[in-house]
N, C-alpha and C positions, 0 to 999 in steps of 0.2 A: 718638302723636303728640302734641306742645304746640301747644295753640290762645290764640292771644294774647287779650290781655284782649279787646279791641274786637270779638276773631269771639264771646267766649264773651257779651259782651252781645248781640251782633245773634243770636245763635240765642236768650237771649231774649227780647229782642223780639217774633220769628217765631214761639215757643209760646205768647203772650201773645195774638198776632192771631189773631181772627174771621176777617178778607179780608186780600186781596192787600196788601202795604204797597209806596209809590212809593220808586225808589230815593235819589229826591231827599229825603223825607222821614226814611229814614235815614240821610242823610250827615247833617242838620240836629240828627236827634236825636245825632247821636254825635260832631257840633262838625267834620266832615272832610271832604275835597271827594268827590265821587259817585267819580270816579275811586279814590282810597283803596277806597273804597265792594265797587267791581268787583273789586279784588285782594283782599280779605279774602272776598269772594262767592267765586273761584276756590277758594280756599283750604278755604273751607268746603265746596264742594260735595262734593270729595276726600276730605274726612276724615268727609262724611256719609256720600257712597257706601260708605264702609267699615263703616258701621254701621246698610247697608239703608233708609234715611231720603233720600228723595228731594227737592233742593232745585227747585221750579220759580222759573224766568225766564220773565216774557212781556213784551215791549214793552206799553207803555201800558195795561198790565194790574196790575203790579209782582210782588214778590218773596214767594212763601209756601212753609210746608214741609207735603208730601204728608201728610196723619194719618193715610190709610192705607196709610203705608208699614210694611213688616213692624215696622221696629227705633222707630216713632217713640214709641211708651209707655215706650221701656225711655231716651230720649230725656233728658238734663239736665245742668245746666253748674252749677260752682261756682266763683265767682271769689274771689282770694284779693286782699288789699291790693298786691300785688308786681304784681298787672297781667298774669300770667300764670299758667294752671293746668290741670293734666291732668285734664281731664273723662274718668271712669269711669262704664261704663253700669253694671245690675244686671250682666251677662254675663261685663262685665269686671272686675267685681270677683271675682267668683270665680275666674276663671281665674289673674287675678294671685295669690289668697290660696294657689289650690292650686299653682302654679307654684312661690313659694316655699317652701312645705310642702315638698313633694315634691322639692327640692334640699336638704332638709335643715335648711331654719331654722327656726331656734324662734323666736316670737315671744306676745307675750300680747295680750289683745283689746282692750286701751289702744292699743296700739303699732299693732296692725292699721287703728283706727281712726282713729290720730292722719296712718298714712300715707296713708287712703283718704278721709283727710275726710269723714269719714263718722260716724255716731252707733254708741256700741256696741250700742243693740238694731240696727240696719242691720245690723251684720256677724255680730251674732247669728242673726238672720235668712240670715244665705249662707253663716253656717257649716251651716245645716243642708242647705242643697245640698248643698254640699262634700262632706258625709258622706255625703251618698246615692249623690251619682258616686264617691268614693273606693269604696264598698261594691261597686261593679260588680269594682273590680280586687282586690277582698278586701282591702282595706289599711282602716283605719282610723284615726278621729283625737283622738287622746289631749287633752283639753280640761283637765286641771289647771289650773298656776300658767302653765306656756306648751304654746302647741300644735304636735302636732309630729305626723306619720305614723308609723306600724306598717305593717309587712307584706313580705312577702319582696322581694328586690332585682330579682327580675327583672317582681313585678307592678307595684314603683313606675317600673321605666323601660319598663312598657308603658304605663304611665298618663301619663309624663314625651313617651313618642312621640306619644301622642293628642293629648297636649293641646298639644304646640308645636307641632303639624302645625293643628290648629285655629287655635293664634293667627299665626304666619309663613306656611303651609302653603295649596296651590291648584295650578293645573296651573303648572308651570316655577315653581323656585328664583333668584330674578336679587337677585344680589349687592347688590342693596341689601336684600332680605329678610334675606341671611347679613350684614349688617354690622347687622341691628336682633337678630339672637339674638347676635353677639357682644356687644353695649354691655348688651344686657340681662343677660348670664347670668354669674356670679360667675366661672365659671371665667377669665375673660379677663382677671379683673386676678393672676392669680396665673402665668402661661405665655406665655410667646411665641407668636402665631400672626396672619397677616394671612388675607382673609378668602378671598382666591383660595386659600386652601390647601384649605380642605374640598371645593371644588370639583375642586379638582387634584384631590384621591383619589378622589373617585368617576368624572373620569377617565380615570384610571389604570386603573382595575378596567374599566372600558368597553374600554378600550384591550386589554390583555393578555385577556381572554373575549371579544374580536372579539364584543361584543354591543352594543346601544344602547337602555338604558332607558326607559322612557316619562317623561316628565316628572313624574308624581306619586309616581313610583319615584326619583329623580335626588332630590326632595324628602325623601321617606322616609329615603334615604341618609345624605343629608346631616345630618339632623335627629337617626339615630344616633348617628351619628358623634358630634357634637356631644357626645350624652349619656353615650357611652363614654369620653369624655375627661373629662367633666366628673365624672359619678359616680366613677370611679379615681382624679382627681386629688384628690375629697375622702376620701377612704379608703373608699370602696362599692365595691369589686369584686364581680364578678358572679360567682357558681357556676352552672353547670349540668351535666346529666346526664352520666356517664360515659360512657353509651350513645349520648349525643346529639355528644359532643366527638368519637368513632369515627367516627362517621358524619360529622361534616364534613371531621375530619381527611382525608376518603377524595375530598373535590372539588376540580375546578379553580377552585372561588372559591374555596376556604383560600388554595389557593396563591398567589392574586392579590394575598389581604387581607392575606396574611403579607408580601407584597414590598412593599405599600405601608406598610405599617405601618413597615418595616425603611428604605424608601427616602426617605420623606419625615414619618412621621408621626415617629418617633426623630433624624432628621438636622435635620430643619426646627422640628418643637414641643418638640422634647426632652424625650419624653413616651414610654419603652418599655413596649407592651400585653402584658402579661404572654397567654401563651398561651390562657387559657379568656375573657379580653377580645377577642380575635381570634374565635375560635370563636363569639361570640355574635355580633361582628358581622357574621360569614360565615353565620350564620345568618336574618337582614336579607338578605344579597346574594340568598343561595339565594331568597329570595321576593321578587323585584326582579322587577314585572311589565316584559317584555322587549317593546322595538317593533318592532324587526328584530334578527338574527343571524347571522352570517359562519360561523359555525364548522358542523361537520356533523354534524346529527341522530343519533341512535342511537350516541354513544361512549360513553355511560354502562355498554354490556351488556344484561345481561337486565333490569333496572329498566325502562331506556328501550326496552326489545322488549316488556316488557308494556303500557308507555304508550302505546305506538304500535297495538297490539292492539286495545287498549281503544278507540281514537278510529278507524281503521277499520270497529268493529260499529256504533257508536255514530251513522258521517257514512252505513254501509250500512242502517239504520233512518232514518234521518233520509231518505234517499234515495230508499226506498224509498213515504212517504207522498207525497214532494211531484214523483212522478216522474224523479227525474234523479239520472244518476251521478258522486259525489260519492269511491267509495272509490279513485280513479286518479286525482283531482284532489291531485297534489303540493303544490303553493301551500297548497290549505284545509288540507290535513295538517302541514305545516310550522306556520301558523298555530296550529291546536288544539294542536300539542305546546307551541309558545311562548306559548299562555296556561295550558292547565292545569299545566306543569311547576314554575311559583311559587306555583302556589295551593295544590300538592300539600306543596310544603315548610313554606307558610304553616300548612298545619292540621298538619300534623307536628309544629311546632317552638312552635304557640301565638305566632306572635311577632302585634305589634302591627300592624293590619290597619285603613285608613280604608274605609268602604264608602262605592262610588263612586254618584252616583244615577245609575236605570237610565235606557239612552237611550231616545228616544220610537221606539221599532220597531213597535207594536201598527197603529199606522194604515196603515203602505204595507207591511206585512211580516209580518201578522197570522201566516198559514198558517207560516212559517221556526220562529214562537216557540214554535209548540202543537208541532210539530213537534220542535222541540226538547225542551221540555218533556218529550214522551210518552217521550222515549227516553233520557232523561237519568239515569235507573236505570241503563242500562248502563253508563254510568263510576262509577256511584257504588259499583256490584255489583266491580267492575273493581277500583277502587281503593279501596275499602272505606272510603268516605268521604260527608258529605252535600255535596252542593254548594249554593253560597247563592245569590240571586238575580241578585249585581255579576257572578259567573261564566256563569253562565248568557244572561246577556245578552250578553256579550264573546261567548260561541259563538252567540249568535245573529246577532251582527253581523258574525261572520265568513261562517257558511253564506248570510248576506243576501247580502254581497260577491259570494262563490262562482256567487251564482244572476243577480247581474247582469254578473258579466263574460263570462257564457255568453252573452250576448242582447248584447254592443257591437258597434257599428258600424263596421269598419277605415275608418281616412282615410290614404290619402297623403302628404296637405300637411295638416299640423297645425299647432296655437298652441300651444307648453310650457310646461308648469304644474306648479308644485308646490302640496301640498296640505298644511298647517301644522296638527298637530294630536295631542296630548298625551293623549289620553282612552284610547289603547291599541291593537292590532293591527287587532282586528276595526272598532272605529269609525273609524279613517284612512283602510282600504281601501273601504269602504261609501261615506263620503263622496267617494273619488275614483273608483270606478267612477259613482257616480252623476251628476257631473261627468260623466262621457264619455259617458256614453248620453244625459243633458238636452243634450250638447254635442257629438256628432260630431267635432267640428273641434278640441276640443283635445285633448292627450293630456300626462295626470297623468305626469311623470318620476318622482317620488318623495314617499313620505312622511314628513316630519319632525318630531321635533319642536320646539321653543321652544328648546331648547339648542341643537339642530342648525344652526337656522334663524340663529342669531347670529354662524354662522361660513361659512353659506351666500353664496355668488355669486348676489345676486338678479338681477342683470342677464344671467344667462344663460340667465333663460327669460323668458316673456313675462307671465306671469299668476301671481300670487301669492295663492293661496286660504288663509284661516285661519279656524279653527272656534271661533279666541280671540280677546278684546280686544289686543294687540301695542303 
């Protein structure tokens, strides 16, 4: 985001104030009307919120910055004579440096300092942090005449995916965010593409697979498609093990990706992605979180049966602790399979994974969380993997939802509702059943992702509950 000269001056004034400052004082200091300052503050509030800094405005008290905000210590402004300058925090500088270098650009120390409008010593300190971050992906930063990244293509793509997700991601990938990626990505200067194409590709994959991905998964798939195109067009093709290619090509996901590459990417973007790139992207599709599925489970044969047996034993162990019968609960069984199947592929292919913040379950569902943790070793032994906390949290949410469903009070006359939640199957269903338990006269008809809700006729229900700010 670019801030005007006046906005930058307002930030500087607020930083230097120890007490709230009146709107009138700001207007007089900057020689503009109070109405103009109000417009500027609206713009600043949005920008500061994205930097985790709270702008306080209180009638008859004044305006001030909350110095206890997480992002306050990194807040700074640099204003040029042109009257407009990009404000970069320390974390933003590191993100930009990594993005440029991971995309294959070569910059000298002086060029980076000029671009960021900071001193060389500041860039050197930033580069030390960048080196440590890249080392986590087994990527080295060469610092001779020009700076450049060296590492395997798979590791560079994984780092790029996580970085791009950090910058543009979050629950729900809006078209505004897609445009931001396109404007900042060097690939779009060389090939013809419009922002709906990326979303169109992911929607077509969902249609062909008869699934609905979670909002986070949609974001990841858009980001990784952008990376595939970006790296391939700039002569950085991917190479994946032959064993993975054989495994991937035997899936319905590969057929869906293959058709999308032919029908959309080749015809609209005029890029012919080779088999290795299609397999690479399929690996991410296989690891994408699913919010809902219309296809029959168990179609994958022995592997799917093996997973189903593992889940049944897992639920049996939890049921014994909680004193409940879960093994014949088909809805819970289906939810568990939808949660675990993508995670297994993620672990198998070691694709980039954003660790979600855990749901707060301990307060109301401590016994469920404890039962899941006591029995999670059953899944780990069956699947020969170690489950991380984000997966066990999703599993706990699904079990908690199943417990709540069993205690619902039926109502013949009800108020219809939908729940918008992009966090995953367990979280969405747990929210739905909690609403219906607290308010028996309400019946939640659907759990929708943010992307689905955009096409949903909200007038068809009485109430819309949303877990995120829309």
